[in-house]
N, C-alpha and C positions, 0 to 999 in steps of 0.2 A: 508511374502513378502509384503502383503497389508499394514501392519503397517509401514514398512520402506518407502514405497512410500508416505504415508501420512506424515511421518516425513520429508522426502525430500521435499515434496510440501510445507510444512509450513516453512522450513528453506529458501528455494529459494524465495518464495513469500514474506516472512518476511523481508529478506535482501533487496529485490527489493523495496518494499513499504517503508521501513525505510529510505533507502538512498535517494529515490526520495522525500520523505516527508521532510527530513532534508534539502535537497538542495533547494526545492521550498519554504519552510517556512523561510529559512534564508534570510539575507539581499540581497544576490545576487550582481549583478553589478548595480550600480546606478551612475547617473551623479551629484548627490547632495552630500553634506558632511554628511547628516544625514542618518543613516541606517533605513530602514523600513522593519519590519518583517511582513510576511503574515502568521499569525498563523491559518488561516482557513484550511490550508492543514493538520494540526494536527488532524482534524476530520476524514480525510481519514485513518490515522493510527489507530484511535480509532475504526473505522468500521472494519478494519482488525483484531484488537484485539478481538472485539466482535465475529467475525467469528471463531477465534481460540478457544475462550472459549466454543462456541457452539459445537465444534468438540469433546470435552471431554465427552459429553452426547451422548450415543448411539442412542437415539431417535432423536436427532437433528444433527447428524454427517453430513448428506448430505446437510442440510441447512447451516451448518457451512462452508463447502467447497465452496458452492456457494457464501456465503457472503465474504469469503476471496478472491474469484475470482473477485469481483466487483472492489476493488481498483487497482488490477493488470491490469484489462482491461481498467480502466480509465487512468492510467499512460501510458499504451501502446498506447491508442488512442491519447492522447495529444502529445506523442513522435512522432508517425507516422504523425500526422498533422503538427508538427513543421518541420519534415524532408521534407514533401511535399511542403511546402511554399518556 
């Protein structure tokens, strides 16, 4: 059961981080004719991937879960901040 919870955690957070990263790194809506990509958000996806790879080692499994939690918390924080404004 513990293994399935970890798998579900990785799938849900992975989709969440991937979708938000692609949305924020893309050109978005702009008032100019030139599209501007913000590729700095791809670093957040790479942090999530690092956390995922840490989870495969039993010694660093807890640290891997925490590292995958950081991008999720970042995206939730900016989402709630945007809703509050």
